TORMARDREN-857840 format. One record per residue (C-alpha): x, y, z; residue in three letters; residue number from 1. Coordinates in steps of 0.05 Angstrom, whole numbers, padded with zeros to 5 digits. Example, Ala and Ser with C-alpha at 12.3 -4.5 7.8 and 13.67 -1.06 7.14 Angstrom:
xx,yy,zz,rest,nr
00246,-00090,00156,Ala,1
00273,-00021,00143,Ser,2
//
This chain:
xx,yy,zz,rest,nr
00921,03655,01902,Met,1
00891,03719,01933,Ile,2
00853,03677,01984,Glu,3
00918,03641,02002,Lys,4
00954,03708,02012,Ser,5
00897,03734,02054,Glu,6
00900,03672,02098,Lys,7
00975,03683,02110,Tyr,8
00961,03756,02125,Ala,9
00909,03737,02178,Val,10
00955,03686,02210,Tyr,11
01013,03735,02208,Phe,12
00973,03791,02241,Gln,13
00946,03744,02294,Asn,14
01017,03722,02309,Trp,15
01054,03788,02308,Arg,16
00995,03831,02333,Leu,17
01014,03905,02336,Asn,18
01084,03891,02309,Lys,19
01056,03868,02242,Ser,20
01048,03939,02216,Glu,21
01124,03950,02222,Lys,22
01138,03884,02188,Glu,23
01101,03897,02123,Glu,24
01163,03880,02082,Ala,25
01167,03812,02115,Ile,26
01093,03799,02100,Leu,27
01102,03819,02027,Lys,28
01160,03769,02023,Thr,29
01113,03716,02053,Val,30
01063,03733,01997,Phe,31
01118,03724,01944,Glu,32
01136,03656,01972,Ile,33
01062,03636,01977,Ala,34
01051,03657,01904,Asn,35
01110,03615,01882,Tyr,36
01087,03554,01922,Met,37
01016,03563,01894,Ala,38
01045,03547,01825,Ser,39
01057,03476,01852,Asn,40
01130,03468,01830,Pro,41
01155,03397,01831,Asn,42
01222,03376,01860,Leu,43
01259,03383,01795,Lys,44
01230,03452,01781,Gln,45
01246,03477,01850,Met,46
01318,03453,01845,Ala,47
01325,03488,01777,Glu,48
01294,03553,01804,Asp,49
01344,03554,01862,Leu,50
01409,03530,01831,Gln,51
01452,03583,01864,Asp,52
01450,03652,01895,Ser,53
01447,03683,01825,His,54
01381,03649,01809,Ser,55
01324,03695,01789,Glu,56
01277,03667,01843,Leu,57
01330,03675,01897,Tyr,58
01337,03749,01880,Lys,59
01262,03759,01871,Lys,60
01247,03734,01941,Leu,61
01294,03788,01968,Asp,62
01263,03847,01931,Gln,63
01238,03874,01998,Tyr,64
01304,03859,02033,Gly,65
01272,03808,02080,Lys,66
01282,03741,02046,Arg,67
01310,03705,02108,Asn,68
01256,03732,02155,Tyr,69
01203,03719,02102,Gly,70
01220,03645,02093,Ile,71
01223,03634,02168,Val,72
01155,03667,02177,Ala,73
01125,03629,02118,Tyr,74
01147,03561,02144,Val,75
01123,03578,02214,Lys,76
01054,03599,02189,Leu,77
01050,03538,02143,Ser,78
01065,03492,02201,Val,79
01011,03526,02243,Asp,80
00960,03518,02187,Met,81
00979,03444,02180,Tyr,82
00971,03434,02256,Leu,83
00900,03463,02253,Glu,84
00878,03407,02207,Asn,85
00916,03352,02243,Leu,86
00875,03297,02277,Gln,87
00876,03298,02353,Glu,88
00903,03227,02358,Glu,89
00967,03246,02321,Gln,90
01001,03265,02387,Leu,91
01073,03250,02367,Asn,92
01068,03290,02302,Glu,93
01033,03347,02338,Arg,94
01089,03351,02389,Glu,95
01144,03350,02336,Leu,96
01111,03405,02294,Leu,97
01096,03448,02355,Asn,98
01171,03444,02370,Asn,99
01187,03463,02298,Val,100
01139,03522,02302,Ser,101
01170,03546,02368,Arg,102
01241,03539,02340,Asp,103
01222,03581,02279,Leu,104
01189,03633,02322,Glu,105
01250,03637,02367,Ser,106
01295,03647,02307,Leu,107
01249,03700,02278,Phe,108
01246,03740,02343,Ile,109
01320,03737,02360,Asn,110
01366,03702,02311,Ala,111
01431,03723,02346,Thr,112
01416,03693,02415,Ser,113
01432,03618,02424,Glu,114
01432,03612,02348,Thr,115
01469,03545,02347,Gln,116
01420,03514,02396,Lys,117
01359,03540,02359,Lys,118
01383,03516,02291,Leu,119
01404,03448,02318,Asn,120
01335,03439,02349,Asn,121
01300,03461,02285,Leu,122
01339,03413,02241,Leu,123
01332,03356,02291,Phe,124
01256,03362,02298,Asn,125
01247,03372,02223,Ser,126
01287,03309,02211,Asn,127
01245,03269,02261,Leu,128
01181,03292,02228,Trp,129
01206,03273,02159,Leu,130
01227,03204,02185,Ser,131
01167,03187,02227,Gln,132
01107,03224,02200,Cys,133
01109,03227,02124,Thr,134
01098,03155,02102,Asn,135
01030,03122,02086,Asn,136
00988,03179,02113,Arg,137
00914,03192,02103,Asn,138
00929,03265,02085,Asn,139
00984,03255,02032,Pro,140
00971,03322,01997,Ala,141
00980,03363,02061,Glu,142
01042,03323,02080,Val,143
01073,03333,02011,Gln,144
01059,03408,02013,Thr,145
01093,03415,02081,Leu,146
01152,03374,02056,Cys,147
01160,03422,01997,Phe,148
01156,03481,02046,Thr,149
01212,03452,02088,Ile,150
01252,03437,02026,Tyr,151
01246,03509,02002,Leu,152
01269,03534,02070,Phe,153
01330,03488,02069,Leu,154
01348,03507,01997,Lys,155
01345,03582,02013,Leu,156
01384,03572,02078,Phe,157
01436,03531,02042,Asn,158
01444,03583,01986,Leu,159
01450,03638,02038,Thr,160
01508,03603,02073,Leu,161
01542,03588,02007,Lys,162
01536,03660,01987,Gly,163
01571,03688,02048,Leu,164
01638,03722,02034,Asp,165
01697,03710,02081,Ser,166
01680,03770,02125,Phe,167
01608,03749,02134,Lys,168
01629,03677,02146,Arg,169
01674,03700,02203,Ser,170
01616,03740,02233,Leu,171
01570,03680,02226,Ala,172
01624,03636,02256,Gly,173
01619,03676,02321,Ser,174
01546,03653,02327,Leu,175
01549,03582,02300,Val,176
01599,03528,02284,Asn,177
01591,03531,02208,Leu,178
01623,03465,02182,Pro,179
01580,03417,02223,Pro,180
01519,03461,02212,Leu,181
01530,03459,02136,Glu,182
01539,03384,02139,Ala,183
01474,03375,02179,Ser,184
01437,03421,02132,Leu,185
01461,03383,02070,Gln,186
01442,03316,02101,Ala,187
01372,03342,02118,Leu,188
01365,03372,02049,Leu,189
01380,03304,02018,Glu,190
01333,03269,02067,His,191
01277,03317,02048,Thr,192
01291,03307,01975,Glu,193
01287,03231,01982,Asn,194
01221,03235,02021,Gln,195
01192,03281,01967,Leu,196
01212,03232,01913,Lys,197
01175,03177,01950,Lys,198
01114,03221,01961,Leu,199
01113,03243,01887,Glu,200
01119,03170,01867,Lys,201
01062,03150,01913,Asn,202
01018,03208,01891,Ser,203
01026,03188,01818,Ser,204
01004,03117,01834,Ser,205
00929,03102,01829,Pro,206
00887,03086,01890,Glu,207
00888,03012,01907,Pro,208
00839,02977,01862,Ser,209
00854,02905,01879,Thr,210
00862,02865,01943,Val,211
00935,02853,01925,Phe,212
00948,02928,01921,Gln,213
00917,02937,01989,Tyr,214
00962,02881,02015,Leu,215
01023,02916,01987,Ile,216
01002,02979,02024,Gly,217
00994,02938,02089,Cys,218
01065,02910,02082,Cys,219
01094,02979,02066,Arg,220
01062,03008,02129,Arg,221
01097,02954,02170,Val,222
01164,02969,02137,Leu,223
01158,03044,02143,Ser,224
01143,03043,02218,Ala,225
01197,03080,02258,Pro,226
01248,03034,02289,Glu,227
01228,03042,02361,His,228
01181,03008,02411,His,229
01188,02939,02380,Gly,230
01201,02958,02308,Asn,231
01271,02931,02296,Thr,232
01283,02899,02228,Ile,233
01275,02829,02256,Ser,234
01209,02847,02289,Glu,235
01185,02880,02224,Lys,236
01200,02815,02188,Ile,237
01159,02776,02239,Glu,238
01101,02825,02230,Lys,239
01106,02818,02154,Leu,240
01107,02742,02161,His,241
01046,02746,02206,Ser,242
01009,02791,02157,Ala,243
01023,02746,02098,Leu,244
01004,02684,02139,Thr,245
00938,02717,02160,Gln,246
00924,02738,02088,Met,247
00937,02667,02063,Ala,248
00889,02642,02116,Phe,249
00837,02693,02093,Val,250
00844,02669,02021,Ile,251
00838,02597,02044,Leu,252
00774,02613,02083,Lys,253
00745,02650,02023,Ile,254
00759,02590,01978,Lys,255
00728,02544,02029,Gln,256
00668,02589,02032,Asn,257
00662,02588,01956,Gln,258
00662,02512,01958,Leu,259
00613,02511,02016,Leu,260
00568,02559,01979,Ser,261
00566,02512,01919,Val,262
00552,02452,01964,Gln,263
00498,02491,02000,Leu,264
00463,02509,01935,Arg,265
00467,02436,01912,Val,266
00439,02410,01979,Ala,267
00382,02461,01977,Lys,268
00363,02446,01905,Val,269
00368,02371,01916,Leu,270
00326,02374,01979,Leu,271
00275,02418,01944,Glu,272
00271,02368,01887,Ala,273
00263,02311,01937,Phe,274
00207,02347,01973,Arg,275
00172,02361,01907,Trp,276
00178,02287,01889,Asn,277
00147,02266,01955,Glu,278
00089,02312,01944,Gln,279
00071,02281,01878,Gln,280
00004,02243,01879,Ile,281
00023,02200,01819,Thr,282
00090,02184,01787,Gly,283
00128,02191,01852,Arg,284
00200,02165,01842,Leu,285
00231,02112,01885,Tyr,286
00295,02132,01919,Phe,287
00342,02098,01869,Leu,288
00302,02129,01812,Glu,289
00308,02197,01846,Phe,290
00384,02188,01854,Val,291
00391,02167,01781,Asp,292
00349,02226,01758,Ala,293
00396,02274,01795,His,294
00461,02236,01786,Arg,295
00510,02295,01778,Asp,296
00478,02336,01833,Met,297
00476,02276,01880,Phe,298
00551,02263,01868,Ser,299
00567,02335,01885,Cys,300
00523,02330,01947,Phe,301
00562,02268,01970,Leu,302
00628,02306,01965,Gln,303
00604,02355,02017,Gly,304
00589,02301,02069,Leu,305
00636,02276,02122,Asp,306
00663,02205,02113,Gly,307
00618,02171,02164,Glu,308
00554,02202,02139,Thr,309
00572,02190,02066,Lys,310
00588,02117,02081,Ala,311
00521,02106,02117,Ala,312
00482,02136,02059,Leu,313
00520,02096,02007,Met,314
00509,02033,02047,Gln,315
00434,02044,02044,Asn,316
00438,02055,01969,Ile,317
00479,01992,01960,Asp,318
00426,01952,01998,Ile,319
00372,01980,01953,Leu,320
00413,01961,01892,Lys,321
00434,01893,01919,Asn,322
00382,01868,01968,Pro,323
00387,01799,02001,Asp,324
00335,01744,01990,Lys,325
00290,01767,02047,Tyr,326
00293,01839,02023,Gln,327
00280,01817,01952,Gln,328
00218,01779,01974,Leu,329
00195,01836,02019,Ser,330
00205,01886,01964,Ser,331
00168,01844,01913,Ser,332
00109,01838,01959,Val,333
00109,01913,01974,Arg,334
00117,01932,01900,Tyr,335
00059,01884,01883,Leu,336
00017,01915,01938,Ala,337
00036,01983,01913,Ser,338
00012,01965,01844,Tyr,339
-00053,01933,01869,Val,340
-00069,01991,01915,Phe,341
-00045,02046,01867,Ala,342
-00115,02074,01856,Leu,343
-00136,02073,01930,Pro,344
-00069,02104,01948,Thr,345
-00078,02159,01897,Thr,346
-00148,02173,01923,Ala,347
-00120,02175,01994,Phe,348
-00067,02226,01973,Arg,349
-00119,02268,01937,Leu,350
-00170,02270,01993,Thr,351
-00127,02269,02056,Thr,352
-00090,02330,02084,Pro,353
-00014,02328,02082,Lys,354
-00005,02326,02157,Asp,355
-00051,02265,02162,Trp,356
-00012,02231,02107,Gln,357
00052,02243,02146,Asp,358
00021,02216,02210,Lys,359
-00004,02153,02175,Met,360
00065,02143,02143,Ser,361
00099,02148,02211,Ser,362
00057,02093,02242,Ile,363
00053,02047,02182,Ser,364
00108,01995,02169,Pro,365
00165,02029,02130,Ala,366
00195,02000,02068,Thr,367
00271,02002,02058,Trp,368
00260,02053,02004,Asp,369
00221,02098,02051,Ser,370
00274,02089,02104,Gln,371
00328,02110,02054,Cys,372
00287,02171,02035,Lys,373
00277,02190,02108,Ala,374
00352,02181,02120,His,375
00369,02224,02060,Phe,376
00321,02279,02081,Arg,377
00352,02280,02151,Glu,378
00423,02283,02123,Ile,379
00406,02338,02073,Ala,380
00371,02382,02125,Glu,381
00428,02373,02174,Lys,382
00480,02386,02119,Asn,383
00446,02452,02101,Ile,384
00445,02474,02174,Gln,385
00518,02454,02186,Thr,386
00541,02487,02122,Thr,387
00506,02552,02140,Asn,388
00539,02551,02208,Glu,389
00608,02537,02178,Gln,390
00600,02594,02127,Met,391
00577,02642,02181,Ser,392
00636,02624,02226,Ser,393
00684,02628,02168,Ser,394
00658,02697,02147,Leu,395
00667,02722,02218,Glu,396
00740,02700,02216,Glu,397
00750,02733,02149,Val,398
00719,02798,02175,Lys,399
00761,02798,02239,Tyr,400
00827,02785,02202,Leu,401
00810,02835,02147,Thr,402
00797,02890,02197,Gln,403
00862,02874,02232,Ala,404
00902,02875,02167,Leu,405
00867,02935,02135,Phe,406
00842,02980,02192,Pro,407
00794,03033,02168,Gly,408
00792,03004,02097,Gln,409
00722,02973,02099,Val,410
00720,02966,02023,Glu,411
00772,02910,02025,Val,412
00723,02861,02057,Glu,413
00673,02872,02002,Ala,414
00727,02863,01949,Met,415
00749,02798,01982,Leu,416
00678,02771,01980,Met,417
00674,02785,01905,Gln,418
00737,02747,01887,Leu,419
00729,02689,01839,Ser,420
00762,02622,01850,Thr,421
00813,02639,01797,Glu,422
00828,02706,01829,Glu,423
00837,02671,01896,Cys,424
00886,02622,01864,Asp,425
00925,02680,01832,Asn,426
00927,02717,01898,Leu,427
00951,02655,01935,Ala,428
01006,02647,01883,Ala,429
01027,02720,01893,Ser,430
01028,02710,01968,Leu,431
01073,02650,01959,Asn,432
01122,02692,01918,Glu,433
01120,02746,01971,Met,434
01136,02695,02025,Arg,435
01196,02672,01985,Lys,436
01219,02744,01978,Gly,437
01209,02756,02052,Leu,438
01250,02694,02069,Glu,439
01307,02719,02025,His,440
01300,02788,02056,Phe,441
01304,02756,02126,Lys,442
01368,02718,02109,Gln,443
01402,02780,02081,Leu,444
01380,02823,02140,Ser,445
01409,02772,02188,Gln,446
01474,02775,02150,Ile,447
01472,02851,02152,Ala,448
01458,02853,02227,Val,449
01514,02803,02241,Gln,450
01563,02841,02198,Lys,451
01545,02906,02232,Gln,452
01558,02874,02300,Ala,453
01626,02851,02275,Gln,454
01642,02920,02247,Leu,455
01623,02951,02314,Lys,456
01672,02904,02350,Glu,457
01725,02918,02298,Met,458
01716,02993,02306,Met,459
01723,02987,02381,Ala,460
01786,02945,02372,Leu,461
01815,02994,02321,Lys,462
01804,03052,02368,Ile,463
01837,03012,02423,Gly,464
01898,02997,02379,Ile,465
01903,03071,02359,Glu,466
01900,03091,02433,Glu,467
01953,03038,02449,Phe,468
02000,03065,02396,Leu,469
01987,03137,02415,Ala,470
02006,03122,02488,Val,471
02063,03071,02479,His,472
02094,03087,02411,Asn,473
02131,03147,02440,Gln,474
02197,03180,02419,Phe,475
02242,03131,02458,Trp,476
02206,03071,02430,Val,477
02217,03097,02359,Val,478
02291,03108,02374,Ile,479
02298,03038,02404,Cys,480
02264,03010,02342,Lys,481
02315,03043,02297,Leu,482
02374,03022,02340,Leu,483
02348,02950,02344,Ser,484
02363,02945,02270,Leu,485
02436,02950,02289,Leu,486
02437,02924,02360,Phe,487
02390,02869,02383,Ala,488
02394,02893,02455,Cys,489
02350,02952,02437,Phe,490
02293,02906,02418,Met,491
02255,02920,02482,Thr,492
02188,02890,02503,Glu,493
02153,02956,02486,Ser,494
02182,02956,02416,Val,495
02159,02885,02404,Lys,496
02089,02899,02430,Leu,497
02083,02962,02387,Val,498
02105,02923,02325,Asp,499
02054,02868,02341,Glu,500
02000,02920,02352,Ala,501
02014,02950,02283,Lys,502
02010,02881,02252,Ala,503
01944,02869,02286,Leu,504
01918,02936,02261,Arg,505
01937,02916,02190,Lys,506
01900,02850,02196,Gln,507
01841,02885,02228,Leu,508
01836,02934,02170,Glu,509
01833,02875,02122,Gln,510
01777,02844,02163,Phe,511
01739,02910,02163,Met,512
01746,02917,02088,Ser,513
01721,02846,02077,Gln,514
01663,02855,02124,Thr,515
01641,02921,02092,Glu,516
01644,02886,02025,His,517
01599,02831,02052,Ser,518
01549,02884,02075,Cys,519
01547,02913,02005,Lys,520
01537,02843,01977,Gln,521
01477,02835,02023,Ala,522
01446,02896,01988,Leu,523
01463,02876,01917,Thr,524
01444,02803,01931,Gly,525
01371,02820,01946,Phe,526
01335,02796,01884,Asn,527
01263,02776,01888,Ser,528
01200,02775,01845,Gln,529
01166,02826,01889,Leu,530
01124,02887,01869,Pro,531
01171,02944,01856,Gln,532
01147,02989,01912,Thr,533
01153,02934,01964,Leu,534
01221,02914,01936,Tyr,535
01246,02985,01942,Asp,536
01221,02990,02014,Asp,537
01256,02925,02034,Met,538
01319,02949,02000,Leu,539
01315,03014,02040,Asp,540
01309,02973,02105,Glu,541
01371,02934,02087,Leu,542
01407,02999,02071,Gln,543
01388,03027,02139,Lys,544
01414,02965,02173,Thr,545
01479,02966,02135,Val,546
01489,03041,02148,Asn,547
01470,03037,02221,Asn,548
01530,03066,02257,Lys,549
01531,03056,02333,Thr,550
01583,03080,02382,Val,551
01633,03023,02397,Pro,552
01651,03002,02467,Ala,553
01711,03035,02501,Asn,554
01767,02985,02516,Leu,555
01797,03033,02569,Met,556
01867,03024,02538,Ile,557
01895,03089,02566,Lys,558
01882,03068,02638,Glu,559
01925,03004,02631,Lys,560
02000,02991,02628,Asn,561
02033,02967,02564,Val,562
02026,02892,02579,His,563
01954,02896,02604,Glu,564
01934,02941,02546,Ala,565
01965,02895,02494,Phe,566
01936,02833,02527,Ser,567
01866,02865,02523,Thr,568
01877,02881,02449,Ile,569
01905,02813,02429,Ser,570
01851,02774,02467,Gln,571
01796,02815,02434,Arg,572
01829,02808,02366,Phe,573
01837,02733,02367,Phe,574
01766,02724,02395,Lys,575
01741,02767,02338,Leu,576
01782,02727,02288,Gln,577
01754,02662,02315,Lys,578
01682,02688,02312,Asp,579
01691,02711,02240,Ile,580
01720,02643,02220,Glu,581
01663,02607,02255,Leu,582
01611,02651,02222,Tyr,583
01641,02641,02153,Glu,584
01642,02566,02165,Leu,585
01568,02567,02183,Gln,586
01554,02608,02120,Glu,587
01591,02556,02078,Asp,588
01551,02500,02109,Lys,589
01486,02536,02093,Gln,590
01507,02546,02021,Val,591
01526,02471,02017,Tyr,592
01459,02450,02046,Val,593
01420,02494,01998,His,594
//
C-alpha cells in the first residue's frame, strides 16, 4: 500500500511539477482513494460504501476538502499508469485513453471553462473505451482495475450532483445543462456496472482447460467485436458459422489422422512380419499361410487400401485359393521341386549373401506365390509412404486452421493432437448443437433487424403525421370540425384530411405496439442448448439489435400543402401496411414449412 501511494506521489509530482507543493491536500486525497482501492472492493461492496452523500466513505474522502479534485487526479494518474503498460499495437485504445487523460487534466486545471464540452468528451471517450476495449483482453486484471476506477469516479460524481442544494444547482446550471448530463452520467454508470459484472464473472471462471472452452472463447471474441468495419450482426453470424465450420473440419481431419495412424501402424507391423518371414531359412510361410497367420491385421490393412488396389490384391489371393488346372499342375510341380530341393535350397540360403539371393530370385522363374508376395510388398510399401504423406498434409491443415481460430494460443494445437476418438465424437456433437443454436440465433436476428427497419419507417411516418397535424389542424379547422356536426357544409377538405390523418395515426400506433412486441418475442424466443456464457453473449447481441435506435428519415411534410402532405403520408402508410402484411405472410409460410 505504501509503495502504491509512493507511485502516485511520483506521478503526481511529475505531472504538477512546482505546483505539487501547494496541492498537498489533493495528493493526500489521492492517497486515501488509493488506499481504499488497494482493499480490492468488489462491485457490491463499492455500491454499499457509496450509497448516498451521507456514506462514511464519501465523507472520509473529503476530509482534506479536496474530494472532487482528488478523484479527478486519481483517475488521470491511473489512466497514465495503465497506458505505460499498454502494448504498442493497441492504437485505438491508446488514443481513447489519451483523450480521457487530457479531458481529466483539462477539468482539473480549469473546471469552470467549457465545462459542458469537457464533461461530454470525458463521458463519451470513457463510454467508447468500455464498449470497445474491455472484452476478452490479455490483461484482464489491469482492465478490471481501471473499470473500477472509472466506476468510483462516476459514483462520486453522481453523489456530488445529487447532493447539490437548489442554490448550488442553479450555479452549476450556469456552467452545464444538468438534466441531460445527469442522464448521460447515469447511463454510463449502468454501462460500467454491467461491464464490471461481466469482468467479475470471467475472472471467476477457470482458464480454458479443454478445446471446447477455447472454442467458446473464440466465438465470444467474434461476438464482442465492436460493430464497425464489417462487424454488423449478420457479418458476426457469418464469422461464427465460418469458425464452427473450420472447427468441424479440424475435428474431421484429426479423426482421419487417428484412423490413418492405426492403418499406418498395421501396415508397418504387417510389412515387418512379412520381411521377417522372407528372411527365414527354414519354415518360410507361403503367402496364403502368411495371410491366414495374420488374418485380423490383414483385414485391417485391406480397409486402408483404395478400391482398385484392394481388388487387385484380393484377385491374386483368390487365384491362389482357386487356381485353374494349369496353375494347379504348375503349383504341384513347383511344390514337389520345393520339397525335393529343400536341403539344397536351405544350404543356398545359409551360404549365400542376401543381395545375391535377391538377384537370383529376380532372374529365376517366379511362382504365383512369389508374384503375390512381391505384389503385397509393393502395395504395403506404397501404402506406408502414401499414408505418411496424407498424415503430414492433414496435420499442416490442422495447424493452419488452429492458428487462424486461436491466434497466440499455441497450446490448443497440442490439446487437439491428444484428443481421443471418443473426445472427438463428443466435440463434434457439441459443435452440431452450437450450429443449431447459431441457426436459431440467425433467424431471430433477421426478425429483429426486419422489425427494427419497420419501426424506423413507422417512426418517420408518425413524425410526419404529427407535423401534418401541427401545421393543418389549426384553430379554424377545429371550429369547422365542431360546426360540421351541425352543418354539413362546414365539412371542408382540410377537416376530412385531418380526421383521416388522426385515424392513420391510431392505426400506426397499433402497428408500432405489435412490432415492438414482436421484437421482445425475438428476445424471449431465443432458447438453445448452448454454453451459458455464449448464450448470454448472443442474447446481448439480440438486445443491442432490438434497442438500436436510428434517426428516421424526414418526410418534409412542413414544406408541402395539405393535399401533397396527406398524399405523402397515406402512400407511405399503405405501403408500410402492405409490407407488414407480406412479411407476416412469409413468416406464416415458414412456420407451416417447419
